[in-house]
C-alpha positions as CSV (number, residue, x, y, z in Angstrom):
1,M,-42.2,102.0,-16.7
2,R,-42.8,104.5,-13.9
3,N,-45.0,107.5,-14.6
4,P,-44.2,110.2,-12.1
5,L,-46.8,112.5,-10.7
6,D,-47.2,115.8,-12.7
7,P,-48.8,118.4,-10.3
8,A,-49.6,120.8,-13.1
9,E,-51.5,118.2,-15.1
10,L,-53.3,116.9,-12.0
11,N,-54.4,120.4,-11.0
12,A,-55.6,121.0,-14.6
13,A,-57.6,117.8,-14.6
14,M,-59.2,118.7,-11.3
15,E,-60.2,122.1,-12.7
16,N,-61.7,120.4,-15.7
17,V,-64.0,118.3,-13.5
18,H,-65.1,121.5,-11.6
19,R,-65.7,123.3,-14.9
20,A,-67.7,120.3,-16.1
21,G,-70.3,120.9,-13.4
22,I,-69.0,119.5,-10.1
23,P,-69.1,122.2,-7.4
24,G,-66.0,120.9,-5.6
25,L,-63.6,118.0,-5.4
26,F,-60.4,117.1,-3.7
27,A,-57.9,114.3,-4.0
28,E,-54.6,112.7,-3.0
29,V,-52.4,110.7,-5.3
30,R,-49.4,108.7,-4.1
31,D,-46.6,107.2,-6.2
32,G,-44.0,105.6,-4.0
33,D,-42.7,108.4,-1.8
34,Q,-44.3,111.1,-3.9
35,V,-47.5,112.6,-2.6
36,W,-49.7,115.1,-4.4
37,R,-52.9,116.7,-2.9
38,G,-55.2,119.0,-4.7
39,A,-58.6,120.6,-4.7
40,A,-60.8,122.5,-7.1
41,G,-64.1,124.4,-6.8
42,V,-66.2,125.3,-3.8
43,A,-67.4,123.7,-0.6
44,D,-70.4,126.0,-0.4
45,V,-72.2,127.2,-3.6
46,T,-73.8,130.1,-1.7
47,T,-70.7,131.6,0.0
48,G,-68.0,130.4,-2.5
49,R,-66.0,129.0,0.4
50,P,-63.3,126.8,-1.4
51,V,-62.7,123.1,-0.9
52,T,-59.4,122.0,0.5
53,A,-57.7,118.6,0.2
54,G,-57.8,117.9,4.0
55,M,-61.6,118.1,4.3
56,R,-63.6,115.3,6.0
57,H,-66.2,113.6,3.8
58,R,-68.9,111.0,3.8
59,V,-67.2,108.1,2.0
60,G,-70.3,105.9,1.5
61,S,-69.7,102.3,0.6
62,V,-65.9,102.6,1.0
63,T,-67.0,101.7,4.5
64,K,-67.6,98.2,3.3
65,T,-63.9,97.5,3.0
66,F,-63.4,98.5,6.7
67,T,-66.3,96.3,7.8
68,A,-65.1,93.4,5.8
69,A,-61.6,93.7,7.2
70,A,-63.1,93.6,10.8
71,V,-65.0,90.4,9.9
72,L,-61.8,88.8,8.4
73,Q,-60.0,89.7,11.6
74,Q,-62.6,87.9,13.7
75,A,-62.3,84.9,11.3
76,E,-58.6,84.9,12.0
77,R,-59.3,84.8,15.7
78,G,-61.7,81.8,15.2
79,R,-64.8,83.7,16.2
80,I,-66.3,83.7,12.7
81,D,-66.2,81.0,10.1
82,L,-66.8,82.5,6.6
83,D,-68.5,79.4,5.4
84,T,-70.8,78.9,8.3
85,P,-74.5,79.8,7.6
86,I,-75.5,83.2,9.0
87,G,-78.6,81.6,10.5
88,R,-76.3,79.9,13.1
89,Y,-75.1,83.3,14.3
90,L,-78.3,85.4,13.8
91,P,-81.2,83.0,13.6
92,K,-83.8,85.7,14.4
93,L,-82.6,88.0,11.6
94,V,-82.3,85.3,8.9
95,P,-84.5,82.4,9.9
96,G,-85.3,79.1,8.3
97,E,-83.9,77.8,5.0
98,R,-82.3,81.0,3.9
99,G,-80.5,81.3,7.2
100,A,-79.2,77.8,6.7
101,A,-78.1,78.4,3.1
102,I,-76.6,81.9,3.2
103,T,-73.0,81.9,4.6
104,V,-71.0,84.8,5.9
105,R,-68.9,84.7,2.8
106,M,-72.0,85.2,0.6
107,L,-72.8,88.4,2.6
108,L,-69.3,89.7,2.1
109,N,-69.3,89.1,-1.7
110,H,-73.0,89.9,-2.3
111,T,-74.0,86.4,-3.4
112,S,-76.6,86.0,-0.7
113,G,-79.6,86.8,-2.9
114,L,-80.9,89.2,-0.2
115,A,-82.6,92.3,-1.6
116,E,-81.6,95.9,-1.0
117,Y,-83.7,97.3,1.8
118,L,-83.5,101.0,0.7
119,P,-86.5,101.1,-1.6
120,Y,-88.6,99.8,1.3
121,A,-87.2,102.2,3.9
122,Y,-87.5,105.2,1.4
123,P,-91.0,104.9,-0.2
124,S,-90.4,107.4,-2.9
125,L,-87.6,105.2,-4.2
126,K,-89.8,102.0,-4.3
127,A,-89.5,101.7,-8.0
128,F,-85.7,101.5,-7.9
129,P,-83.8,100.6,-10.1
130,A,-86.5,102.1,-12.5
131,L,-85.0,105.5,-11.9
132,A,-87.7,107.5,-13.9
133,D,-90.4,106.2,-11.6
134,T,-88.5,107.2,-8.4
135,R,-88.9,110.6,-6.6
136,P,-86.5,112.2,-4.1
137,E,-89.0,113.1,-1.4
138,S,-87.9,110.3,1.0
139,L,-84.4,111.8,1.2
140,D,-85.9,114.9,3.0
141,D,-88.5,112.9,4.9
142,N,-85.7,110.7,6.5
143,R,-83.1,113.4,7.0
144,L,-83.3,113.0,10.8
145,T,-84.8,109.5,11.0
146,R,-83.1,107.1,13.4
147,F,-83.3,103.6,11.9
148,R,-82.6,100.4,13.8
149,P,-80.4,97.9,11.9
150,A,-82.9,95.0,12.6
151,E,-85.7,97.1,11.1
152,L,-83.8,97.7,7.9
153,I,-82.5,94.1,7.7
154,G,-86.1,92.9,8.1
155,M,-87.1,94.9,5.1
156,G,-84.4,93.3,3.0
157,V,-84.9,89.8,4.2
158,S,-88.7,89.9,3.8
159,A,-88.5,91.4,0.3
160,P,-88.5,89.1,-2.8
161,A,-85.1,87.5,-3.2
162,V,-82.9,88.8,-6.0
163,G,-81.0,85.6,-6.5
164,T,-80.3,82.2,-4.9
165,P,-77.6,81.8,-2.2
166,D,-74.2,81.4,-3.8
167,G,-75.7,82.0,-7.3
168,T,-73.9,84.2,-9.8
169,P,-74.0,86.9,-10.7
170,G,-74.6,88.2,-7.2
171,V,-76.5,91.4,-6.6
172,Y,-75.0,94.2,-4.6
173,S,-77.1,94.8,-1.5
174,N,-76.6,96.9,1.7
175,T,-78.7,94.4,3.6
176,N,-75.6,92.1,3.5
177,Y,-73.4,94.5,5.3
178,L,-75.9,95.5,7.9
179,L,-76.1,91.8,8.7
180,L,-72.3,91.7,8.9
181,G,-72.5,94.6,11.4
182,E,-74.9,92.6,13.5
183,L,-72.6,89.6,13.2
184,L,-69.7,91.6,14.6
185,R,-72.0,92.7,17.5
186,Q,-72.9,89.1,18.2
187,V,-69.3,87.8,18.3
188,T,-67.6,90.8,20.0
189,G,-70.2,92.1,22.3
190,M,-69.7,95.6,21.0
191,T,-71.3,97.6,18.2
192,A,-70.0,97.1,14.7
193,E,-68.9,100.8,14.7
194,R,-66.9,100.3,17.9
195,C,-65.4,97.1,16.6
196,V,-64.3,98.6,13.3
197,T,-62.9,101.6,15.1
198,R,-60.8,99.6,17.5
199,D,-59.6,96.8,15.1
200,V,-59.3,98.7,11.8
201,I,-59.3,102.5,12.1
202,E,-57.1,102.6,15.2
203,R,-54.9,99.8,13.9
204,A,-54.3,101.7,10.7
205,G,-53.5,104.9,12.7
206,L,-56.2,106.9,11.0
207,R,-56.8,110.2,12.8
208,D,-59.6,111.8,10.8
209,T,-61.8,108.7,10.2
210,G,-64.8,107.6,12.2
211,F,-68.4,106.8,12.3
212,P,-70.9,109.6,12.9
213,T,-72.5,109.9,16.3
214,D,-75.0,112.5,15.2
215,P,-76.2,113.9,11.9
216,H,-73.3,116.4,11.5
217,I,-69.9,116.1,9.9
218,H,-67.5,117.5,12.5
219,G,-64.3,119.3,11.5
220,P,-63.5,121.0,8.1
221,H,-65.9,119.7,5.5
222,S,-67.8,120.6,2.4
223,R,-71.5,120.8,1.9
224,I,-72.7,117.9,-0.2
225,Y,-75.2,118.3,-2.9
226,E,-77.7,115.8,-4.2
227,A,-79.4,116.2,-7.6
228,W,-81.2,112.8,-7.9
229,F,-81.0,112.7,-11.6
230,S,-82.0,116.4,-11.9
231,M,-85.2,115.8,-10.0
232,I,-83.7,118.1,-7.2
233,D,-83.0,121.3,-9.0
234,P,-81.0,123.1,-7.8
235,P,-79.2,120.3,-6.0
236,R,-79.8,120.3,-2.2
237,D,-77.3,120.2,0.6
238,Y,-77.5,116.9,2.6
239,S,-74.4,117.4,4.7
240,V,-76.6,117.2,7.9
241,Y,-78.1,113.7,7.8
242,D,-78.7,110.8,10.2
243,M,-76.6,108.0,8.6
244,S,-78.3,105.2,10.5
245,W,-79.9,104.3,7.2
246,V,-76.6,102.6,6.2
247,G,-74.6,102.2,9.4
248,P,-71.6,99.8,8.9
249,A,-72.4,99.5,5.2
250,A,-71.8,103.1,4.2
251,S,-71.8,105.7,7.0
252,L,-68.0,106.3,7.6
253,I,-66.5,109.8,7.5
254,S,-62.8,110.1,6.4
255,T,-60.3,112.1,4.4
256,V,-58.5,111.3,1.2
257,S,-55.2,111.0,3.0
258,D,-56.7,108.6,5.6
259,L,-58.2,106.4,2.9
260,N,-54.9,106.1,1.1
261,R,-53.2,105.2,4.3
262,F,-55.8,102.6,5.1
263,F,-55.6,100.9,1.7
264,G,-51.9,101.0,1.7
265,K,-51.7,99.2,5.0
266,L,-54.4,96.8,3.9
267,L,-52.6,95.6,0.8
268,A,-49.3,95.5,2.8
269,G,-50.9,92.9,5.1
270,E,-50.9,95.1,8.1
271,I,-54.7,95.1,8.7
272,V,-55.5,91.5,7.9
273,S,-53.2,88.6,7.3
274,P,-51.9,87.8,3.8
275,S,-54.1,84.8,3.6
276,S,-57.2,86.9,4.5
277,L,-56.2,89.5,2.0
278,D,-56.0,86.7,-0.7
279,Q,-59.6,85.8,0.2
280,M,-60.7,89.5,0.0
281,R,-59.3,89.6,-3.6
282,R,-61.1,86.4,-4.7
283,T,-63.9,87.7,-6.9
284,V,-67.2,86.7,-8.3
285,P,-69.4,88.5,-10.8
286,V,-71.9,90.9,-9.0
287,V,-74.5,93.2,-10.5
288,S,-73.6,96.7,-9.1
289,Q,-76.2,99.3,-8.0
290,E,-75.4,101.3,-11.1
291,G,-76.3,98.3,-13.3
292,P,-73.1,96.9,-14.8
293,T,-71.8,93.5,-13.6
294,I,-68.4,93.9,-11.8
295,D,-65.9,91.5,-10.2
296,Y,-66.4,91.7,-6.4
297,G,-64.3,90.2,-3.7
298,L,-64.9,90.4,0.1
299,G,-65.4,94.1,0.4
300,L,-62.9,94.9,-2.3
301,Y,-63.1,95.0,-6.1
302,P,-60.5,95.4,-8.9
303,T,-60.4,98.0,-11.7
304,Q,-58.2,98.0,-14.7
305,A,-57.8,99.9,-18.0
306,P,-56.9,97.7,-21.0
307,G,-53.2,96.9,-20.9
308,Q,-52.7,98.6,-17.6
309,H,-52.0,97.6,-14.0
310,T,-54.8,96.3,-11.8
311,F,-56.0,98.5,-8.9
312,W,-58.0,97.4,-5.9
313,G,-60.3,99.4,-3.7
314,H,-63.9,100.6,-3.4
315,G,-66.1,103.4,-4.4
316,G,-69.0,104.9,-2.4
317,T,-71.8,107.4,-2.4
318,A,-74.0,109.0,0.2
319,W,-76.6,111.6,-0.5
320,G,-74.5,114.3,-2.1
321,A,-71.1,112.8,-1.5
322,G,-69.0,110.6,-3.8
323,T,-65.7,108.9,-3.1
324,L,-63.3,106.5,-4.9
325,A,-60.2,105.0,-3.2
326,V,-58.0,102.5,-5.1
327,I,-54.4,101.2,-4.9
328,R,-52.3,99.4,-7.5
329,A,-51.8,95.7,-6.8
330,D,-48.1,96.3,-6.1
331,G,-49.0,99.0,-3.5
332,E,-47.0,101.7,-5.3
333,R,-49.7,104.0,-6.8
334,Q,-52.8,105.2,-5.1
335,L,-55.8,107.5,-5.6
336,A,-58.4,108.8,-3.3
337,V,-60.8,111.4,-4.6
338,A,-64.0,113.0,-3.2
339,V,-66.7,115.0,-5.0
340,N,-69.5,117.0,-3.4
341,L,-72.3,116.4,-6.0
342,Q,-74.1,113.1,-6.8
343,R,-76.4,111.8,-9.5
344,W,-75.9,114.8,-11.8
345,N,-77.0,113.0,-14.9
346,R,-80.5,113.7,-16.4
347,L,-82.5,110.7,-17.5
348,D,-83.3,110.1,-21.2
349,S,-86.8,109.1,-22.5
350,S,-86.1,105.5,-21.5
351,G,-85.2,106.4,-18.0
352,R,-81.4,105.9,-18.4
353,P,-78.9,108.4,-17.1
354,Q,-77.6,110.6,-20.0
355,P,-73.9,111.2,-20.6
356,H,-72.7,114.4,-18.8
357,P,-69.4,116.3,-19.3
358,A,-68.5,115.6,-15.7
359,D,-68.4,111.9,-16.5
360,D,-65.7,112.3,-19.1
361,A,-63.8,114.8,-17.0
362,L,-63.7,112.5,-13.9
363,A,-62.7,109.5,-16.1
364,A,-59.8,111.6,-17.5
365,L,-58.7,112.6,-13.9
366,H,-58.8,108.9,-12.9
367,R,-56.7,107.9,-15.9
368,L,-54.1,110.6,-15.2
369,A,-54.0,109.9,-11.5
370,L,-53.6,106.1,-11.9
371,Y,-51.6,105.7,-15.1
372,G,-49.9,109.1,-15.6
């Protein structure tokens, strides 16, 4: 049974998220030919400048879907074999037995066993995932740091393994997607960013999506505020930031309209072939960075409320910026939403994030947008 969009209810749900403590958010919901766009709150807590639905935003790990699509395209052209060990392509980056055991597919679905490099690149986060023992100083220290992909990959590869190749559950790790970026460079002779731009972004006809070439977000955008579990109080603006610390894993800038357009074309078989899309939707259990185990495919994962339709997509965070973009399996209903505050939860005495009113308000917005 079709649940049409209700603009008044969607606007009210957006305002509830703002009142619950998120400075600003904006979204686009599509249902067939119906399109609703909305925004609530402010893009700048100092000036009160309002957010608008067309703003550009750092979309974090939603980037992984774009990078995975580029890898699948190269596989379709015969330049990459998903079940070939990464050591055959990049022997210097993943040498020895691990390079011979970890396949391209294991990088795509996070079953490589390679550790996350971030706690090694950001010393104050070294205790991660023990959040109470982390501190946010490295976020400021590295605001304008230019990292090299090989440097970050080396940190992840040399760190203690978090699993065995092809073991489940896998463990989510940005190291995997930086390696995929270097793989794209190896087989195409161009940077991963240029490859994804040519083969995915331009193919999808996205006009407001691209990788940053400097620390700034160009065009209309919000300031983005990081709280790091209330250790940064008041939350600090990180909208100016060198994103080389995540590159093809999480540095993309886009809009909610472009994200919906991309996922619509992806599930329609217009970005990768139907057989490649089937592989992207073949999931394994993976421990997410937030802790819970999720089903994860090749740069895509499903979400579903009990008794409801399945949606496919990806979420993402950067310092201060959060994004979710999902599409119903039949392609008819879509949501892309962006928020300009991250890690707003305080930690309890055991170091776990405490519930916050914004959590429930966002969940209510998602339910309304997806299921009516």
